[in-house]
C-alpha positions as CSV (number, residue, x, y, z in Angstrom):
1,M,1.7,-13.1,5.4
2,K,0.8,-9.5,6.1
3,I,3.0,-6.6,4.9
4,L,2.7,-3.0,6.0
5,F,4.3,-0.3,3.8
6,L,4.9,2.8,5.7
7,C,5.6,6.4,4.5
8,T,5.1,9.8,6.0
9,H,2.0,11.0,4.1
10,N,0.6,7.7,2.6
11,S,-0.3,9.4,-0.6
12,C,2.2,8.1,-3.2
13,R,5.0,5.6,-2.6
14,S,3.4,3.5,0.1
15,I,0.1,3.4,-1.8
16,L,1.9,2.3,-5.0
17,S,3.6,-0.4,-3.0
18,E,0.4,-1.6,-1.4
19,A,-1.5,-1.8,-4.7
20,L,1.3,-3.4,-6.6
21,F,2.0,-6.0,-3.9
22,N,-1.7,-7.0,-3.7
23,H,-1.8,-7.2,-7.5
24,M,1.3,-9.4,-7.7
25,A,1.2,-11.5,-4.5
26,P,0.0,-15.0,-4.2
27,K,-3.2,-15.9,-2.3
28,G,-2.7,-15.5,1.5
29,C,-0.3,-12.5,1.2
30,T,-1.8,-9.1,1.8
31,A,-0.3,-5.7,1.8
32,Y,-1.5,-2.6,3.6
33,S,-0.1,0.9,3.7
34,A,-0.1,3.8,6.2
35,G,1.5,7.1,7.0
36,S,2.8,8.5,10.2
37,F,1.3,11.9,9.2
38,P,-1.2,10.9,6.5
39,S,-2.2,13.5,4.0
40,G,-5.8,12.3,4.0
41,E,-5.9,11.8,0.2
42,V,-4.2,9.7,-2.4
43,N,-2.3,11.7,-4.9
44,P,-4.3,11.6,-8.2
45,L,-1.0,11.0,-10.1
46,T,-0.5,7.9,-8.0
47,L,-3.9,6.6,-9.1
48,E,-3.1,7.4,-12.8
49,A,0.2,5.6,-12.6
50,L,-1.5,2.5,-11.2
51,V,-4.1,2.6,-14.0
52,R,-1.4,2.8,-16.6
53,A,0.3,-0.2,-15.0
54,G,-3.0,-2.2,-15.1
55,V,-3.4,-2.3,-11.3
56,S,-6.7,-1.8,-9.5
57,T,-7.1,1.4,-7.5
58,A,-10.3,0.2,-5.8
59,G,-10.4,0.9,-2.1
60,L,-7.1,2.8,-1.9
61,R,-7.0,5.7,0.6
62,S,-4.6,7.6,2.8
63,K,-4.5,6.0,6.2
64,S,-2.8,6.6,9.6
65,S,-0.5,3.9,11.0
66,D,-2.8,4.1,14.1
67,E,-5.5,2.2,12.1
68,F,-3.3,-0.9,12.2
69,E,-2.9,-1.4,15.9
70,D,-4.4,-4.8,15.7
71,L,-2.8,-5.9,12.4
72,E,0.3,-7.6,13.7
73,P,2.2,-7.5,10.4
74,D,4.9,-10.0,9.6
75,I,6.9,-7.4,7.7
76,V,7.0,-3.6,7.9
77,I,8.7,-1.8,5.0
78,T,9.4,1.9,5.0
79,V,9.5,3.5,1.6
80,C,10.6,7.0,2.4
81,D,13.7,8.2,4.3
82,K,11.6,10.3,6.7
83,A,9.6,7.3,7.8
84,A,12.7,5.2,8.0
85,G,14.1,7.6,10.6
86,E,10.9,7.6,12.7
87,A,10.4,5.2,15.5
88,C,8.0,2.4,14.5
89,P,4.9,2.2,16.7
90,L,5.3,-0.3,19.5
91,Y,2.2,-2.2,18.5
92,L,4.0,-3.4,15.3
93,G,5.5,-5.9,17.6
94,R,7.9,-8.5,16.3
95,A,7.5,-7.6,12.6
96,V,10.7,-7.8,10.6
97,R,11.5,-4.2,9.5
98,A,13.2,-3.2,6.3
99,H,13.7,0.0,4.3
100,W,13.1,0.4,0.6
101,G,13.9,4.1,0.0
102,L,12.2,5.6,-3.1
103,N,12.4,9.0,-4.5
104,D,9.0,10.8,-4.3
105,P,7.8,11.4,-7.8
106,S,5.0,13.6,-6.5
107,E,7.6,16.2,-5.4
108,L,8.4,16.7,-9.1
109,A,5.0,18.2,-9.7
110,R,5.4,20.9,-7.0
111,G,7.6,23.9,-6.5
112,D,9.6,26.2,-8.7
113,A,11.3,23.5,-10.6
114,A,8.1,21.6,-11.5
115,L,8.4,19.4,-14.5
116,N,5.9,19.1,-17.3
117,A,3.1,16.5,-17.1
118,D,4.9,14.0,-19.3
119,Q,8.1,14.2,-17.2
120,V,6.1,13.7,-14.0
121,A,4.2,10.7,-15.5
122,T,7.5,9.2,-16.5
123,A,8.8,9.6,-12.9
124,F,5.7,7.9,-11.5
125,D,6.1,5.1,-14.0
126,E,9.7,4.6,-13.1
127,C,8.8,4.5,-9.4
128,V,6.2,1.8,-10.3
129,A,8.8,-0.2,-12.2
130,I,11.3,-0.1,-9.2
131,I,8.6,-1.2,-6.8
132,R,7.5,-4.0,-9.2
133,Q,11.1,-5.2,-9.5
134,R,11.5,-5.2,-5.7
135,I,8.3,-7.1,-5.1
136,D,9.2,-9.6,-7.8
137,T,12.5,-10.2,-6.0
138,M,10.8,-10.4,-2.6
139,L,8.2,-12.9,-3.8
140,A,11.0,-15.0,-5.3
141,L,12.6,-15.4,-1.8
142,P,12.0,-18.6,0.0
143,L,10.0,-16.7,2.7
144,E,8.9,-19.8,4.6
145,V,12.6,-20.7,5.1
146,L,13.8,-17.1,5.8
147,A,10.9,-16.6,8.2
148,L,12.8,-19.0,10.6
149,N,15.7,-16.6,10.7
150,R,14.6,-13.0,11.2
151,D,18.1,-11.6,10.7
152,Q,18.4,-13.3,7.3
153,L,15.0,-12.1,6.2
154,Q,15.7,-8.5,7.3
155,A,19.1,-8.6,5.5
156,A,17.5,-9.9,2.3
157,L,14.7,-7.4,2.4
158,N,17.1,-4.5,3.0
159,G,19.2,-5.8,0.1
160,I,16.1,-5.6,-2.1
161,G,15.7,-2.0,-1.1
162,E,19.1,-1.3,-2.7
163,L,18.0,-2.5,-6.1
């Protein structure tokens, strides 16, 4: 099974999702992440949060969704509201699509209302915890059964996004 996590910039939430899924998933399941307008770099606070969670950061990089034209993912999950509103590229084919909206913890470190470093780290850790819970729930689904019914799988995955 191949999962593609999509976000706009592929620097935070989709990277966290890719790394956590690959850390938690059984053999034969692989996650990838991409952005519709990738930033070109992974947010350093994302990497720090993964290290705190005991998840490898090796090989993580910000990528464009164009890199995955030949991937043919089974499932595509958008993790930001902007990406959810964008049209998925046609080459994603028959992938089941779901949305797991997540607040962007990296936004808390920018702007006039920027929080202190401890508050930002806590926001990243909370995002990691939400993603971990959603992946746990997803991996507990009888995917081989749900894969026979795309509508059921999509409804289940969207339901997980509401956790």
